[in-house]
Jmol script that loads the backbone (N, CA, C; Angstrom):
load data "model"
ATOM      1  N   UNK A   1     -14.054  24.893   3.062  1.00  0.00           N
ATOM      2  CA  UNK A   1     -14.464  23.596   3.565  1.00  0.00           C
ATOM      3  C   UNK A   1     -13.690  22.497   2.833  1.00  0.00           C
ATOM      4  N   UNK A   2     -13.143  21.565   3.606  1.00  0.00           N
ATOM      5  CA  UNK A   2     -12.349  20.480   3.028  1.00  0.00           C
ATOM      6  C   UNK A   2     -13.259  19.468   2.336  1.00  0.00           C
ATOM      7  N   UNK A   3     -12.828  19.057   1.146  1.00  0.00           N
ATOM      8  CA  UNK A   3     -13.557  18.048   0.393  1.00  0.00           C
ATOM      9  C   UNK A   3     -13.453  16.699   1.104  1.00  0.00           C
ATOM     10  N   UNK A   4     -14.568  15.978   1.175  1.00  0.00           N
ATOM     11  CA  UNK A   4     -14.587  14.676   1.849  1.00  0.00           C
ATOM     12  C   UNK A   4     -13.837  13.651   0.999  1.00  0.00           C
ATOM     13  N   UNK A   5     -12.898  12.956   1.616  1.00  0.00           N
ATOM     14  CA  UNK A   5     -12.140  11.914   0.921  1.00  0.00           C
ATOM     15  C   UNK A   5     -13.014  10.678   0.745  1.00  0.00           C
ATOM     16  N   UNK A   6     -12.818   9.967  -0.362  1.00  0.00           N
ATOM     17  CA  UNK A   6     -13.575   8.722  -0.543  1.00  0.00           C
ATOM     18  C   UNK A   6     -13.122   7.668   0.461  1.00  0.00           C
ATOM     19  N   UNK A   7     -14.032   6.790   0.822  1.00  0.00           N
ATOM     20  CA  UNK A   7     -13.710   5.687   1.728  1.00  0.00           C
ATOM     21  C   UNK A   7     -13.009   4.583   0.953  1.00  0.00           C
ATOM     22  N   UNK A   8     -12.463   3.611   1.676  1.00  0.00           N
ATOM     23  CA  UNK A   8     -11.875   2.449   1.008  1.00  0.00           C
ATOM     24  C   UNK A   8     -12.925   1.738   0.164  1.00  0.00           C
ATOM     25  N   UNK A   9     -14.136   1.659   0.681  1.00  0.00           N
ATOM     26  CA  UNK A   9     -15.224   1.023  -0.076  1.00  0.00           C
ATOM     27  C   UNK A   9     -15.526   1.799  -1.357  1.00  0.00           C
ATOM     28  N   UNK A  10     -15.567   3.125  -1.277  1.00  0.00           N
ATOM     29  CA  UNK A  10     -15.779   3.952  -2.471  1.00  0.00           C
ATOM     30  C   UNK A  10     -14.695   3.689  -3.512  1.00  0.00           C
ATOM     31  N   UNK A  11     -13.451   3.675  -3.056  1.00  0.00           N
ATOM     32  CA  UNK A  11     -12.325   3.451  -3.970  1.00  0.00           C
ATOM     33  C   UNK A  11     -12.385   2.058  -4.581  1.00  0.00           C
ATOM     34  N   UNK A  12     -12.711   1.071  -3.755  1.00  0.00           N
ATOM     35  CA  UNK A  12     -12.805  -0.304  -4.249  1.00  0.00           C
ATOM     36  C   UNK A  12     -13.880  -0.418  -5.319  1.00  0.00           C
ATOM     37  N   UNK A  13     -15.018   0.198  -5.089  1.00  0.00           N
ATOM     38  CA  UNK A  13     -16.099   0.138  -6.081  1.00  0.00           C
ATOM     39  C   UNK A  13     -15.692   0.818  -7.392  1.00  0.00           C
ATOM     40  N   UNK A  14     -14.974   1.913  -7.277  1.00  0.00           N
ATOM     41  CA  UNK A  14     -14.510   2.610  -8.489  1.00  0.00           C
ATOM     42  C   UNK A  14     -13.494   1.764  -9.263  1.00  0.00           C
ATOM     43  N   UNK A  15     -12.596   1.112  -8.530  1.00  0.00           N
ATOM     44  CA  UNK A  15     -11.598   0.232  -9.160  1.00  0.00           C
ATOM     45  C   UNK A  15     -12.288  -0.938  -9.850  1.00  0.00           C
ATOM     46  N   UNK A  16     -13.245  -1.545  -9.176  1.00  0.00           N
ATOM     47  CA  UNK A  16     -13.972  -2.675  -9.773  1.00  0.00           C
ATOM     48  C   UNK A  16     -14.719  -2.236 -11.028  1.00  0.00           C
ATOM     49  N   UNK A  17     -15.334  -1.057 -10.990  1.00  0.00           N
ATOM     50  CA  UNK A  17     -16.047  -0.549 -12.164  1.00  0.00           C
ATOM     51  C   UNK A  17     -15.076  -0.336 -13.326  1.00  0.00           C
ATOM     52  N   UNK A  18     -13.901   0.215 -13.020  1.00  0.00           N
ATOM     53  CA  UNK A  18     -12.869   0.424 -14.042  1.00  0.00           C
ATOM     54  C   UNK A  18     -12.476  -0.914 -14.668  1.00  0.00           C
ATOM     55  N   UNK A  19     -12.170  -1.894 -13.806  1.00  0.00           N
ATOM     56  CA  UNK A  19     -11.759  -3.216 -14.278  1.00  0.00           C
ATOM     57  C   UNK A  19     -12.876  -3.895 -15.062  1.00  0.00           C
ATOM     58  N   UNK A  20     -14.065  -3.897 -14.501  1.00  0.00           N
ATOM     59  CA  UNK A  20     -15.165  -4.632 -15.119  1.00  0.00           C
ATOM     60  C   UNK A  20     -15.593  -4.028 -16.447  1.00  0.00           C
ATOM     61  N   UNK A  21     -15.499  -2.709 -16.589  1.00  0.00           N
ATOM     62  CA  UNK A  21     -15.832  -2.066 -17.869  1.00  0.00           C
ATOM     63  C   UNK A  21     -14.887  -2.527 -18.977  1.00  0.00           C
ATOM     64  N   UNK A  22     -13.697  -2.950 -18.614  1.00  0.00           N
ATOM     65  CA  UNK A  22     -12.694  -3.397 -19.590  1.00  0.00           C
ATOM     66  C   UNK A  22     -12.624  -4.922 -19.699  1.00  0.00           C
ATOM     67  N   UNK A  23     -13.454  -5.612 -18.951  1.00  0.00           N
ATOM     68  CA  UNK A  23     -13.494  -7.078 -18.943  1.00  0.00           C
ATOM     69  C   UNK A  23     -12.125  -7.674 -18.598  1.00  0.00           C
ATOM     70  N   UNK A  24     -11.491  -7.120 -17.572  1.00  0.00           N
ATOM     71  CA  UNK A  24     -10.165  -7.593 -17.156  1.00  0.00           C
ATOM     72  C   UNK A  24     -10.199  -8.586 -16.008  1.00  0.00           C
ATOM     73  N   UNK A  25     -11.351  -8.780 -15.375  1.00  0.00           N
ATOM     74  CA  UNK A  25     -11.406  -9.699 -14.237  1.00  0.00           C
ATOM     75  C   UNK A  25     -10.899 -11.085 -14.628  1.00  0.00           C
ATOM     76  N   UNK A  26     -11.125 -11.469 -15.874  1.00  0.00           N
ATOM     77  CA  UNK A  26     -10.686 -12.785 -16.353  1.00  0.00           C
ATOM     78  C   UNK A  26      -9.173 -12.981 -16.215  1.00  0.00           C
ATOM     79  N   UNK A  27      -8.414 -11.909 -16.126  1.00  0.00           N
ATOM     80  CA  UNK A  27      -6.959 -11.983 -16.014  1.00  0.00           C
ATOM     81  C   UNK A  27      -6.484 -11.843 -14.565  1.00  0.00           C
ATOM     82  N   UNK A  28      -7.413 -11.590 -13.647  1.00  0.00           N
ATOM     83  CA  UNK A  28      -7.051 -11.211 -12.287  1.00  0.00           C
ATOM     84  C   UNK A  28      -7.182 -12.357 -11.293  1.00  0.00           C
ATOM     85  N   UNK A  29      -6.283 -13.305 -11.391  1.00  0.00           N
ATOM     86  CA  UNK A  29      -6.203 -14.333 -10.357  1.00  0.00           C
ATOM     87  C   UNK A  29      -5.298 -13.790  -9.240  1.00  0.00           C
ATOM     88  N   UNK A  30      -5.416 -14.334  -8.029  1.00  0.00           N
ATOM     89  CA  UNK A  30      -4.632 -13.780  -6.907  1.00  0.00           C
ATOM     90  C   UNK A  30      -3.126 -13.705  -7.160  1.00  0.00           C
ATOM     91  N   UNK A  31      -2.554 -14.727  -7.791  1.00  0.00           N
ATOM     92  CA  UNK A  31      -1.105 -14.718  -8.045  1.00  0.00           C
ATOM     93  C   UNK A  31      -0.714 -13.562  -8.954  1.00  0.00           C
ATOM     94  N   UNK A  32      -1.431 -13.378 -10.044  1.00  0.00           N
ATOM     95  CA  UNK A  32      -1.061 -12.319 -10.982  1.00  0.00           C
ATOM     96  C   UNK A  32      -1.329 -10.929 -10.412  1.00  0.00           C
ATOM     97  N   UNK A  33      -2.353 -10.821  -9.574  1.00  0.00           N
ATOM     98  CA  UNK A  33      -2.593  -9.526  -8.929  1.00  0.00           C
ATOM     99  C   UNK A  33      -1.482  -9.235  -7.920  1.00  0.00           C
ATOM    100  N   UNK A  34      -1.039 -10.252  -7.179  1.00  0.00           N
ATOM    101  CA  UNK A  34       0.076 -10.057  -6.241  1.00  0.00           C
ATOM    102  C   UNK A  34       1.354  -9.699  -7.002  1.00  0.00           C
ATOM    103  N   UNK A  35       1.568 -10.312  -8.146  1.00  0.00           N
ATOM    104  CA  UNK A  35       2.725  -9.956  -8.978  1.00  0.00           C
ATOM    105  C   UNK A  35       2.629  -8.505  -9.446  1.00  0.00           C
ATOM    106  N   UNK A  36       1.445  -8.091  -9.865  1.00  0.00           N
ATOM    107  CA  UNK A  36       1.256  -6.702 -10.290  1.00  0.00           C
ATOM    108  C   UNK A  36       1.516  -5.745  -9.135  1.00  0.00           C
ATOM    109  N   UNK A  37       1.053  -6.105  -7.941  1.00  0.00           N
ATOM    110  CA  UNK A  37       1.320  -5.299  -6.755  1.00  0.00           C
ATOM    111  C   UNK A  37       2.825  -5.175  -6.532  1.00  0.00           C
ATOM    112  N   UNK A  38       3.521  -6.289  -6.625  1.00  0.00           N
ATOM    113  CA  UNK A  38       4.966  -6.285  -6.438  1.00  0.00           C
ATOM    114  C   UNK A  38       5.665  -5.398  -7.471  1.00  0.00           C
ATOM    115  N   UNK A  39       5.228  -5.475  -8.702  1.00  0.00           N
ATOM    116  CA  UNK A  39       5.824  -4.648  -9.757  1.00  0.00           C
ATOM    117  C   UNK A  39       5.602  -3.168  -9.489  1.00  0.00           C
ATOM    118  N   UNK A  40       4.431  -2.819  -8.997  1.00  0.00           N
ATOM    119  CA  UNK A  40       4.161  -1.412  -8.686  1.00  0.00           C
ATOM    120  C   UNK A  40       5.017  -0.946  -7.510  1.00  0.00           C
ATOM    121  N   UNK A  41       5.232  -1.806  -6.522  1.00  0.00           N
ATOM    122  CA  UNK A  41       6.113  -1.461  -5.401  1.00  0.00           C
ATOM    123  C   UNK A  41       7.528  -1.228  -5.929  1.00  0.00           C
ATOM    124  N   UNK A  42       7.948  -2.036  -6.868  1.00  0.00           N
ATOM    125  CA  UNK A  42       9.288  -1.845  -7.453  1.00  0.00           C
ATOM    126  C   UNK A  42       9.385  -0.515  -8.192  1.00  0.00           C
ATOM    127  N   UNK A  43       8.318  -0.115  -8.865  1.00  0.00           N
ATOM    128  CA  UNK A  43       8.332   1.194  -9.531  1.00  0.00           C
ATOM    129  C   UNK A  43       8.423   2.323  -8.504  1.00  0.00           C
ATOM    130  N   UNK A  44       7.773   2.141  -7.362  1.00  0.00           N
ATOM    131  CA  UNK A  44       7.881   3.108  -6.280  1.00  0.00           C
ATOM    132  C   UNK A  44       9.328   3.177  -5.776  1.00  0.00           C
ATOM    133  N   UNK A  45       9.924   2.021  -5.555  1.00  0.00           N
ATOM    134  CA  UNK A  45      11.313   1.979  -5.092  1.00  0.00           C
ATOM    135  C   UNK A  45      12.279   2.585  -6.106  1.00  0.00           C
ATOM    136  N   UNK A  46      11.975   2.402  -7.372  1.00  0.00           N
ATOM    137  CA  UNK A  46      12.838   2.945  -8.424  1.00  0.00           C
ATOM    138  C   UNK A  46      12.956   4.465  -8.319  1.00  0.00           C
ATOM    139  N   UNK A  47      11.892   5.120  -7.849  1.00  0.00           N
ATOM    140  CA  UNK A  47      11.944   6.575  -7.668  1.00  0.00           C
ATOM    141  C   UNK A  47      12.962   6.985  -6.603  1.00  0.00           C
ATOM    142  N   UNK A  48      13.302   6.048  -5.735  1.00  0.00           N
ATOM    143  CA  UNK A  48      14.180   6.362  -4.600  1.00  0.00           C
ATOM    144  C   UNK A  48      15.580   5.770  -4.732  1.00  0.00           C
ATOM    145  N   UNK A  49      15.759   4.928  -5.712  1.00  0.00           N
ATOM    146  CA  UNK A  49      17.019   4.199  -5.852  1.00  0.00           C
ATOM    147  C   UNK A  49      18.210   5.142  -5.989  1.00  0.00           C
ATOM    148  N   UNK A  50      19.272   4.803  -5.296  1.00  0.00           N
ATOM    149  CA  UNK A  50      20.569   5.477  -5.324  1.00  0.00           C
ATOM    150  C   UNK A  50      20.546   6.871  -4.719  1.00  0.00           C
ATOM    151  N   UNK A  51      19.502   7.189  -3.962  1.00  0.00           N
ATOM    152  CA  UNK A  51      19.438   8.495  -3.317  1.00  0.00           C
ATOM    153  C   UNK A  51      19.213   8.296  -1.827  1.00  0.00           C
ATOM    154  N   UNK A  52      19.782   9.174  -1.025  1.00  0.00           N
ATOM    155  CA  UNK A  52      19.627   9.108   0.425  1.00  0.00           C
ATOM    156  C   UNK A  52      19.599  10.522   0.999  1.00  0.00           C
ATOM    157  N   UNK A  53      19.153  10.607   2.234  1.00  0.00           N
ATOM    158  CA  UNK A  53      19.199  11.867   2.960  1.00  0.00           C
ATOM    159  C   UNK A  53      18.523  13.014   2.248  1.00  0.00           C
ATOM    160  N   UNK A  54      19.188  14.144   2.227  1.00  0.00           N
ATOM    161  CA  UNK A  54      18.620  15.363   1.632  1.00  0.00           C
ATOM    162  C   UNK A  54      18.378  15.215   0.131  1.00  0.00           C
ATOM    163  N   UNK A  55      19.261  14.493  -0.524  1.00  0.00           N
ATOM    164  CA  UNK A  55      19.082  14.285  -1.968  1.00  0.00           C
ATOM    165  C   UNK A  55      17.780  13.527  -2.230  1.00  0.00           C
ATOM    166  N   UNK A  56      17.516  12.509  -1.432  1.00  0.00           N
ATOM    167  CA  UNK A  56      16.280  11.737  -1.580  1.00  0.00           C
ATOM    168  C   UNK A  56      15.068  12.615  -1.293  1.00  0.00           C
ATOM    169  N   UNK A  57      15.131  13.355  -0.205  1.00  0.00           N
ATOM    170  CA  UNK A  57      14.014  14.231   0.158  1.00  0.00           C
ATOM    171  C   UNK A  57      13.718  15.240  -0.948  1.00  0.00           C
ATOM    172  N   UNK A  58      14.756  15.866  -1.489  1.00  0.00           N
ATOM    173  CA  UNK A  58      14.579  16.843  -2.573  1.00  0.00           C
ATOM    174  C   UNK A  58      14.013  16.169  -3.819  1.00  0.00           C
ATOM    175  N   UNK A  59      14.514  14.994  -4.134  1.00  0.00           N
ATOM    176  CA  UNK A  59      14.056  14.264  -5.316  1.00  0.00           C
ATOM    177  C   UNK A  59      12.570  13.903  -5.199  1.00  0.00           C
ATOM    178  N   UNK A  60      12.171  13.431  -4.013  1.00  0.00           N
ATOM    179  CA  UNK A  60      10.770  13.059  -3.819  1.00  0.00           C
ATOM    180  C   UNK A  60       9.855  14.283  -3.858  1.00  0.00           C
ATOM    181  N   UNK A  61      10.319  15.384  -3.298  1.00  0.00           N
ATOM    182  CA  UNK A  61       9.525  16.623  -3.383  1.00  0.00           C
ATOM    183  C   UNK A  61       9.374  17.082  -4.821  1.00  0.00           C
ATOM    184  N   UNK A  62      10.440  16.979  -5.584  1.00  0.00           N
ATOM    185  CA  UNK A  62      10.418  17.392  -6.986  1.00  0.00           C
ATOM    186  C   UNK A  62       9.534  16.458  -7.830  1.00  0.00           C
ATOM    187  N   UNK A  63       9.487  15.197  -7.457  1.00  0.00           N
ATOM    188  CA  UNK A  63       8.747  14.188  -8.226  1.00  0.00           C
ATOM    189  C   UNK A  63       7.496  13.711  -7.480  1.00  0.00           C
ATOM    190  N   UNK A  64       6.862  14.635  -6.798  1.00  0.00           N
ATOM    191  CA  UNK A  64       5.710  14.312  -5.968  1.00  0.00           C
ATOM    192  C   UNK A  64       4.576  13.680  -6.772  1.00  0.00           C
ATOM    193  N   UNK A  65       4.335  14.152  -7.961  1.00  0.00           N
ATOM    194  CA  UNK A  65       3.256  13.593  -8.784  1.00  0.00           C
ATOM    195  C   UNK A  65       3.546  12.136  -9.138  1.00  0.00           C
ATOM    196  N   UNK A  66       4.761  11.843  -9.569  1.00  0.00           N
ATOM    197  CA  UNK A  66       5.133  10.457  -9.884  1.00  0.00           C
ATOM    198  C   UNK A  66       5.035   9.586  -8.636  1.00  0.00           C
ATOM    199  N   UNK A  67       5.474  10.111  -7.503  1.00  0.00           N
ATOM    200  CA  UNK A  67       5.389   9.392  -6.238  1.00  0.00           C
ATOM    201  C   UNK A  67       3.927   9.079  -5.907  1.00  0.00           C
ATOM    202  N   UNK A  68       3.056  10.067  -6.048  1.00  0.00           N
ATOM    203  CA  UNK A  68       1.637   9.840  -5.733  1.00  0.00           C
ATOM    204  C   UNK A  68       1.012   8.833  -6.691  1.00  0.00           C
ATOM    205  N   UNK A  69       1.421   8.856  -7.948  1.00  0.00           N
ATOM    206  CA  UNK A  69       0.888   7.891  -8.915  1.00  0.00           C
ATOM    207  C   UNK A  69       1.335   6.473  -8.590  1.00  0.00           C
ATOM    208  N   UNK A  70       2.583   6.308  -8.190  1.00  0.00           N
ATOM    209  CA  UNK A  70       3.063   4.966  -7.848  1.00  0.00           C
ATOM    210  C   UNK A  70       2.381   4.444  -6.582  1.00  0.00           C
ATOM    211  N   UNK A  71       2.213   5.317  -5.589  1.00  0.00           N
ATOM    212  CA  UNK A  71       1.498   4.909  -4.388  1.00  0.00           C
ATOM    213  C   UNK A  71       0.042   4.552  -4.715  1.00  0.00           C
ATOM    214  N   UNK A  72      -0.566   5.304  -5.612  1.00  0.00           N
ATOM    215  CA  UNK A  72      -1.938   5.005  -6.032  1.00  0.00           C
ATOM    216  C   UNK A  72      -2.002   3.659  -6.749  1.00  0.00           C
ATOM    217  N   UNK A  73      -1.007   3.349  -7.565  1.00  0.00           N
ATOM    218  CA  UNK A  73      -0.967   2.044  -8.236  1.00  0.00           C
ATOM    219  C   UNK A  73      -0.862   0.910  -7.224  1.00  0.00           C
ATOM    220  N   UNK A  74      -0.064   1.111  -6.174  1.00  0.00           N
ATOM    221  CA  UNK A  74       0.056   0.099  -5.116  1.00  0.00           C
ATOM    222  C   UNK A  74      -1.295  -0.080  -4.425  1.00  0.00           C
ATOM    223  N   UNK A  75      -1.931   1.022  -4.085  1.00  0.00           N
ATOM    224  CA  UNK A  75      -3.228   0.959  -3.416  1.00  0.00           C
ATOM    225  C   UNK A  75      -4.275   0.287  -4.297  1.00  0.00           C
ATOM    226  N   UNK A  76      -4.246   0.564  -5.584  1.00  0.00           N
ATOM    227  CA  UNK A  76      -5.167  -0.062  -6.536  1.00  0.00           C
ATOM    228  C   UNK A  76      -5.134  -1.583  -6.389  1.00  0.00           C
ATOM    229  N   UNK A  77      -3.926  -2.153  -6.437  1.00  0.00           N
ATOM    230  CA  UNK A  77      -3.799  -3.607  -6.371  1.00  0.00           C
ATOM    231  C   UNK A  77      -4.116  -4.152  -4.987  1.00  0.00           C
ATOM    232  N   UNK A  78      -3.758  -3.427  -3.942  1.00  0.00           N
ATOM    233  CA  UNK A  78      -4.089  -3.869  -2.589  1.00  0.00           C
ATOM    234  C   UNK A  78      -5.607  -3.940  -2.424  1.00  0.00           C
ATOM    235  N   UNK A  79      -6.299  -2.894  -2.842  1.00  0.00           N
ATOM    236  CA  UNK A  79      -7.759  -2.871  -2.692  1.00  0.00           C
ATOM    237  C   UNK A  79      -8.433  -3.935  -3.544  1.00  0.00           C
ATOM    238  N   UNK A  80      -7.970  -4.103  -4.767  1.00  0.00           N
ATOM    239  CA  UNK A  80      -8.588  -5.083  -5.651  1.00  0.00           C
ATOM    240  C   UNK A  80      -8.341  -6.509  -5.157  1.00  0.00           C
ATOM    241  N   UNK A  81      -7.139  -6.787  -4.734  1.00  0.00           N
ATOM    242  CA  UNK A  81      -6.802  -8.115  -4.218  1.00  0.00           C
ATOM    243  C   UNK A  81      -7.606  -8.417  -2.947  1.00  0.00           C
ATOM    244  N   UNK A  82      -7.679  -7.459  -2.046  1.00  0.00           N
ATOM    245  CA  UNK A  82      -8.463  -7.644  -0.823  1.00  0.00           C
ATOM    246  C   UNK A  82      -9.933  -7.869  -1.157  1.00  0.00           C
ATOM    247  N   UNK A  83     -10.450  -7.119  -2.102  1.00  0.00           N
ATOM    248  CA  UNK A  83     -11.848  -7.296  -2.505  1.00  0.00           C
ATOM    249  C   UNK A  83     -12.095  -8.703  -3.040  1.00  0.00           C
ATOM    250  N   UNK A  84     -11.269  -9.111  -3.962  1.00  0.00           N
ATOM    251  CA  UNK A  84     -11.487 -10.409  -4.602  1.00  0.00           C
ATOM    252  C   UNK A  84     -11.278 -11.574  -3.633  1.00  0.00           C
ATOM    253  N   UNK A  85     -10.428 -11.391  -2.631  1.00  0.00           N
ATOM    254  CA  UNK A  85     -10.185 -12.438  -1.635  1.00  0.00           C
ATOM    255  C   UNK A  85     -11.067 -12.280  -0.394  1.00  0.00           C
ATOM    256  N   UNK A  86     -11.969 -11.298  -0.446  1.00  0.00           N
ATOM    257  CA  UNK A  86     -12.926 -11.055   0.643  1.00  0.00           C
ATOM    258  C   UNK A  86     -12.221 -10.771   1.982  1.00  0.00           C
ATOM    259  N   UNK A  87     -11.216  -9.898   1.924  1.00  0.00           N
ATOM    260  CA  UNK A  87     -10.497  -9.448   3.116  1.00  0.00           C
ATOM    261  C   UNK A  87     -11.008  -8.057   3.476  1.00  0.00           C
ATOM    262  N   UNK A  88     -11.463  -7.886   4.692  1.00  0.00           N
ATOM    263  CA  UNK A  88     -11.886  -6.577   5.189  1.00  0.00           C
ATOM    264  C   UNK A  88     -10.617  -5.862   5.659  1.00  0.00           C
ATOM    265  N   UNK A  89     -10.097  -4.963   4.829  1.00  0.00           N
ATOM    266  CA  UNK A  89      -8.811  -4.327   5.132  1.00  0.00           C
ATOM    267  C   UNK A  89      -8.808  -3.511   6.418  1.00  0.00           C
ATOM    268  N   UNK A  90      -9.796  -2.676   6.689  1.00  0.00           N
ATOM    269  CA  UNK A  90      -9.757  -1.959   7.969  1.00  0.00           C
ATOM    270  C   UNK A  90      -9.720  -2.919   9.158  1.00  0.00           C
ATOM    271  N   UNK A  91     -10.518  -3.965   9.109  1.00  0.00           N
ATOM    272  CA  UNK A  91     -10.524  -4.961  10.185  1.00  0.00           C
ATOM    273  C   UNK A  91      -9.172  -5.672  10.270  1.00  0.00           C
ATOM    274  N   UNK A  92      -8.613  -6.039   9.129  1.00  0.00           N
ATOM    275  CA  UNK A  92      -7.315  -6.726   9.105  1.00  0.00           C
ATOM    276  C   UNK A  92      -6.214  -5.830   9.670  1.00  0.00           C
ATOM    277  N   UNK A  93      -6.258  -4.545   9.348  1.00  0.00           N
ATOM    278  CA  UNK A  93      -5.234  -3.629   9.847  1.00  0.00           C
ATOM    279  C   UNK A  93      -5.348  -3.448  11.355  1.00  0.00           C
ATOM    280  N   UNK A  94      -6.556  -3.302  11.866  1.00  0.00           N
ATOM    281  CA  UNK A  94      -6.745  -3.172  13.313  1.00  0.00           C
ATOM    282  C   UNK A  94      -6.222  -4.416  14.023  1.00  0.00           C
ATOM    283  N   UNK A  95      -6.541  -5.586  13.478  1.00  0.00           N
ATOM    284  CA  UNK A  95      -6.064  -6.845  14.064  1.00  0.00           C
ATOM    285  C   UNK A  95      -4.537  -6.926  14.022  1.00  0.00           C
ATOM    286  N   UNK A  96      -3.949  -6.545  12.895  1.00  0.00           N
ATOM    287  CA  UNK A  96      -2.497  -6.614  12.749  1.00  0.00           C
ATOM    288  C   UNK A  96      -1.794  -5.625  13.675  1.00  0.00           C
ATOM    289  N   UNK A  97      -2.363  -4.435  13.832  1.00  0.00           N
ATOM    290  CA  UNK A  97      -1.769  -3.465  14.750  1.00  0.00           C
ATOM    291  C   UNK A  97      -1.789  -3.989  16.184  1.00  0.00           C
ATOM    292  N   UNK A  98      -2.883  -4.625  16.588  1.00  0.00           N
ATOM    293  CA  UNK A  98      -2.959  -5.212  17.928  1.00  0.00           C
ATOM    294  C   UNK A  98      -1.903  -6.302  18.086  1.00  0.00           C
ATOM    295  N   UNK A  99      -1.724  -7.102  17.052  1.00  0.00           N
ATOM    296  CA  UNK A  99      -0.699  -8.153  17.061  1.00  0.00           C
ATOM    297  C   UNK A  99       0.698  -7.534  17.196  1.00  0.00           C
ATOM    298  N   UNK A 100       0.956  -6.478  16.427  1.00  0.00           N
ATOM    299  CA  UNK A 100       2.271  -5.834  16.463  1.00  0.00           C
ATOM    300  C   UNK A 100       2.533  -5.132  17.793  1.00  0.00           C
ATOM    301  N   UNK A 101       1.478  -4.621  18.435  1.00  0.00           N
ATOM    302  CA  UNK A 101       1.658  -3.995  19.741  1.00  0.00           C
ATOM    303  C   UNK A 101       2.177  -5.013  20.755  1.00  0.00           C
ATOM    304  N   UNK A 102       1.773  -6.259  20.613  1.00  0.00           N
ATOM    305  CA  UNK A 102       2.272  -7.316  21.504  1.00  0.00           C
ATOM    306  C   UNK A 102       3.694  -7.729  21.122  1.00  0.00           C
ATOM    307  N   UNK A 103       3.966  -7.808  19.814  1.00  0.00           N
ATOM    308  CA  UNK A 103       5.306  -8.197  19.353  1.00  0.00           C
ATOM    309  C   UNK A 103       6.344  -7.124  19.655  1.00  0.00           C
ATOM    310  N   UNK A 104       5.913  -5.874  19.610  1.00  0.00           N
ATOM    311  CA  UNK A 104       6.818  -4.748  19.805  1.00  0.00           C
ATOM    312  C   UNK A 104       6.335  -3.890  20.976  1.00  0.00           C
ATOM    313  N   UNK A 105       6.479  -4.384  22.209  1.00  0.00           N
ATOM    314  CA  UNK A 105       6.025  -3.585  23.353  1.00  0.00           C
ATOM    315  C   UNK A 105       6.795  -2.261  23.413  1.00  0.00           C
ATOM    316  N   UNK A 106       6.075  -1.219  23.734  1.00  0.00           N
ATOM    317  CA  UNK A 106       6.635   0.125  23.729  1.00  0.00           C
ATOM    318  C   UNK A 106       7.889   0.239  24.590  1.00  0.00           C
ATOM    319  N   UNK A 107       7.871  -0.365  25.752  1.00  0.00           N
ATOM    320  CA  UNK A 107       9.018  -0.229  26.658  1.00  0.00           C
ATOM    321  C   UNK A 107      10.282  -0.894  26.113  1.00  0.00           C
ATOM    322  N   UNK A 108      10.145  -1.819  25.159  1.00  0.00           N
ATOM    323  CA  UNK A 108      11.320  -2.463  24.562  1.00  0.00           C
ATOM    324  C   UNK A 108      11.681  -1.906  23.189  1.00  0.00           C
ATOM    325  N   UNK A 109      10.699  -1.381  22.488  1.00  0.00           N
ATOM    326  CA  UNK A 109      10.925  -1.055  21.076  1.00  0.00           C
ATOM    327  C   UNK A 109      11.023   0.433  20.761  1.00  0.00           C
ATOM    328  N   UNK A 110      10.677   1.296  21.696  1.00  0.00           N
ATOM    329  CA  UNK A 110      10.688   2.733  21.402  1.00  0.00           C
ATOM    330  C   UNK A 110      12.083   3.209  21.019  1.00  0.00           C
ATOM    331  N   UNK A 111      12.195   3.763  19.813  1.00  0.00           N
ATOM    332  CA  UNK A 111      13.465   4.293  19.328  1.00  0.00           C
ATOM    333  C   UNK A 111      14.481   3.237  18.944  1.00  0.00           C
ATOM    334  N   UNK A 112      14.054   1.974  18.859  1.00  0.00           N
ATOM    335  CA  UNK A 112      14.964   0.866  18.565  1.00  0.00           C
ATOM    336  C   UNK A 112      14.584   0.250  17.228  1.00  0.00           C
ATOM    337  N   UNK A 113      15.544   0.117  16.330  1.00  0.00           N
ATOM    338  CA  UNK A 113      15.294  -0.451  15.007  1.00  0.00           C
ATOM    339  C   UNK A 113      15.721  -1.907  14.975  1.00  0.00           C
ATOM    340  N   UNK A 114      15.083  -2.721  15.788  1.00  0.00           N
ATOM    341  CA  UNK A 114      15.387  -4.157  15.838  1.00  0.00           C
ATOM    342  C   UNK A 114      14.119  -4.938  15.599  1.00  0.00           C
ATOM    343  N   UNK A 115      14.299  -6.135  15.058  1.00  0.00           N
ATOM    344  CA  UNK A 115      13.170  -7.022  14.869  1.00  0.00           C
ATOM    345  C   UNK A 115      12.722  -7.558  16.226  1.00  0.00           C
ATOM    346  N   UNK A 116      11.452  -7.933  16.301  1.00  0.00           N
ATOM    347  CA  UNK A 116      10.864  -8.365  17.582  1.00  0.00           C
ATOM    348  C   UNK A 116      11.657  -9.459  18.292  1.00  0.00           C
ATOM    349  N   UNK A 117      12.281 -10.362  17.541  1.00  0.00           N
ATOM    350  CA  UNK A 117      13.020 -11.449  18.183  1.00  0.00           C
ATOM    351  C   UNK A 117      14.402 -11.009  18.675  1.00  0.00           C
ATOM    352  N   UNK A 118      14.762  -9.764  18.448  1.00  0.00           N
ATOM    353  CA  UNK A 118      16.037  -9.228  18.913  1.00  0.00           C
ATOM    354  C   UNK A 118      15.862  -8.258  20.085  1.00  0.00           C
ATOM    355  N   UNK A 119      14.623  -7.991  20.468  1.00  0.00           N
ATOM    356  CA  UNK A 119      14.368  -7.022  21.554  1.00  0.00           C
ATOM    357  C   UNK A 119      14.688  -7.623  22.914  1.00  0.00           C
TER     358      UNK A 119
END
end "model"
wireframe off; spacefill off
backbone 0.3
color backbone group
């Protein structure tokens, strides 16, 4: 039987408990949290820098644990920032996907790597 994955709410509560136990909320203004998010994204990109194609694929498979940790760090900041700014992420994602479906209609964008204003 597959173990049930935690929900976004479960993860957010765990992150808040981690932060609050260390009294770090005082340092977590939106700008600094966004900067921390950006830094974690850069660490994720660093795992991929200067590699392409099969070399990149092999490298990521070999460094799967580091990759998962960097992605988890990104998610940590996304969830915490959304929580503190009172953004309902599932709702925001559904809304954004609906917006993107209009910007990128299937009949114009399928298999095409162009920005919406170039379609």
